C-alpha positions in Angstrom: -38.0 10.9 -15.4 -35.7 13.7 -14.1 -37.1 13.1 -10.6 -36.4 9.4 -11.0 -32.7 10.0 -11.9 -32.4 12.4 -8.9 -33.9 9.7 -6.6 -31.5 7.0 -7.9 -28.5 9.3 -7.6 -29.5 10.1 -4.0 -29.8 6.4 -3.1 -26.5 5.7 -4.8 -24.8 8.5 -2.9 -26.3 7.3 0.4 -25.1 3.8 -0.2 -21.6 5.0 -1.1 -21.5 7.2 2.0 -22.6 4.2 4.2 -20.0 2.0 2.7 -17.2 4.5 3.1 -18.3 5.1 6.7 -17.8 1.4 7.4 -14.4 1.4 5.8 -13.3 4.5 7.7 -14.6 3.1 11.0 -12.8 -0.2 10.4 -9.5 1.6 9.8 -9.9 4.5 12.3 -8.3 2.9 15.3 -4.9 4.5 16.2 -3.5 1.1 17.2 -3.5 -2.4 15.8 -3.0 -6.0 17.0 0.2 -7.9 16.5 -0.1 -11.7 16.9 3.3 -12.8 18.3 2.4 -16.5 18.3 -0.5 -19.0 18.1 -0.1 -22.4 19.8 -2.3 -25.4 20.3 -2.8 -27.4 23.6 -3.8 -31.0 23.2 -6.9 -31.9 25.2 -6.1 -34.5 27.9 -6.7 -35.3 31.6 -3.7 -33.2 32.5 -2.8 -29.9 30.8 -0.4 -30.4 27.9 2.3 -28.0 26.8 1.5 -25.4 24.1 3.0 -26.3 20.7 3.3 -24.5 17.4 1.7 -27.6 15.7 -1.3 -29.2 17.5 -1.4 -33.0 17.6 -5.1 -33.6 18.2 -6.3 -37.0 19.5 -9.9 -37.8 18.3 -10.4 -40.3 21.2 -8.5 -40.8 24.4 -8.6 -43.9 26.6 -8.7 -42.6 30.2 -7.5 -45.0 32.9 -8.5 -43.1 36.0 -10.4 -42.3 38.2 -12.6 -45.4 38.8 -14.4 -47.1 37.1 -11.7 -46.4 34.5 -8.7 -48.7 34.8 -5.7 -49.8 32.8 -7.6 -53.0 31.8 -10.9 -51.3 31.2 -10.2 -47.7 30.0 -12.9 -45.2 29.3 -12.9 -43.8 25.8 -13.2 -40.0 26.2 -13.3 -37.0 23.9 -11.4 -33.9 24.8 -11.6 -30.5 23.1 -8.3 -28.7 22.3 -7.4 -25.3 23.4 -5.4 -22.5 21.7 -3.1 -20.0 23.1 -2.5 -16.6 21.6 0.3 -14.1 22.5 -0.4 -10.6 21.3 0.6 -7.0 21.8 -0.5 -3.7 20.2 1.4 -1.2 18.1 0.6 2.3 17.2 -0.1 3.3 13.6 1.8 6.6 14.3 4.9 5.3 16.1 6.5 8.8 16.3 10.2 9.2 15.5 13.3 7.4 16.6 14.1 10.3 19.0 10.6 10.8 20.3 8.7 7.5 19.9 5.0 7.5 20.6 3.8 5.8 23.8 0.5 3.9 23.9 -2.2 5.3 26.2 -5.2 3.6 27.7 -7.4 4.6 24.8 -5.0 2.6 22.4 -5.6 -0.7 24.3 -7.7 -3.1 22.3 -10.4 -5.3 23.8 -11.0 -8.6 22.0 -14.6 -9.8 22.3 -15.0 -12.7 19.9 -13.1 -14.9 17.4 -13.8 -17.2 14.4 -12.1 -20.4 13.5 -12.3 -22.2 10.2 -10.3 -25.1 8.8 -8.8 -25.6 5.4 -6.7 -28.3 3.7 -3.6 -27.6 1.6 -5.1 -29.7 -1.2 -8.1 -27.4 -1.6 -10.7 -30.0 -0.4 -12.4 -27.8 2.2 -16.0 -28.9 2.4 -17.0 -28.7 6.1 -18.3 -32.0 7.5 -16.7 -33.9 4.6 -13.0 -32.8 4.3 -12.6 -30.6 7.4 -14.5 -29.9 10.6 -17.1 -27.1 10.7 -15.9 -23.6 11.5 -17.4 -21.8 14.5 -17.5 -18.6 16.4 -16.4 -18.2 20.0 -16.4 -15.6 22.7 -13.4 -14.3 24.6 -12.9 -11.1 26.5 -9.4 -9.8 27.0 -7.8 -6.4 26.7 -4.4 -6.2 25.0 -1.9 -3.4 25.7 1.5 -4.8 26.5 2.4 -8.4 25.8 -0.7 -10.4 26.6 -1.3 -14.2 26.6 -4.7 -15.7 26.6 -6.5 -19.0 25.8 -9.4 -19.8 23.6 -11.1 -22.9 22.2 -9.4 -24.2 19.0 -11.2 -27.6 18.5 -14.6 -28.3 19.9 -15.6 -31.6 21.4 -18.5 -31.8 19.0 -16.1 -31.6 16.1 -14.7 -35.0 17.1 -18.2 -36.5 17.2 -18.9 -35.4 13.6 -17.4 -36.3 10.2 -14.7 -36.3 9.1 -13.0 -36.7 12.5 -15.3 -39.4 14.0 -14.1 -41.8 11.2 -10.5 -41.5 12.5 -11.3 -43.3 15.7 -11.2 -46.7 13.9 -8.6 -45.8 11.3 -4.9 -45.4 10.9 -5.5 -42.4 8.8 -4.7 -38.8 9.7 -6.1 -35.4 8.6 -3.9 -32.3 8.5 -5.6 -28.9 8.4 -4.7 -25.3 8.8 -6.9 -23.6 11.4 -7.4 -19.9 10.5 -8.3 -17.8 13.6 -9.6 -14.3 13.3 -9.9 -12.2 16.4 -12.4 -9.2 16.5 -12.2 -6.3 18.9 -12.2 -2.6 19.4 -10.0 0.1 20.9 -11.3 2.1 23.9 -12.8 4.7 21.6 -15.0 2.0 19.9 -13.0 1.7 16.6 -13.1 -1.9 15.3 -10.0 -4.0 15.0 -9.3 -7.5 13.6 -6.3 -9.7 13.4 -5.8 -13.2 11.9 -3.3 -16.0 12.3 -3.0 -19.7 11.4 -1.9 -22.9 13.1 -1.4 -26.5 11.8 -3.5 -29.3 13.3 -2.8 -33.0 12.8 -5.9 -35.1 13.7 -5.7 -38.8 14.3 -6.2 -41.6 16.8 -2.9 -41.3 18.7 -1.4 -43.4 21.5 -2.6 -42.2 24.9 -0.3 -40.9 27.6 
């Protein structure tokens, strides 16, 4: 029985050590990401202007090139892009007289991101109330002010419920897209940062 207690204690200590190691690693980076802004870019034939609220068209009638025309447009689905503006900040910023200056090791490389969607009313069932969340890949190194794009709404999301029903409806769905970016500093320490953007889905007029 005494040996059993010793074994259980050792296992518990090992588990606690592993858990603490993960926590320390996640918080060990000397710098962190600051999201200055998140914007959405409506999918279309021509690039749209980034906006703080994304107006997402679930179906677009394209009138060119042939065989698409004004009288016989081609119903087309476009995904929507996101644009993030970020910079890094040091955890130890120094003093007012001798501020710390970031070095190359403080730069943070983002390698992936996750998007999920929620409604303000709490009805958040994927495929019923909101589109399914997804993981995406992006590789960008942030040091000074950095702007980069990523996929915010996939084409497949507009072919699935609940967005596909909006093609033949005057209804709209408003969601908050929560975007979490994952990366690491140049010493390998993990870093994450999250932001949100509003998306209004519907069958809008084409332009």
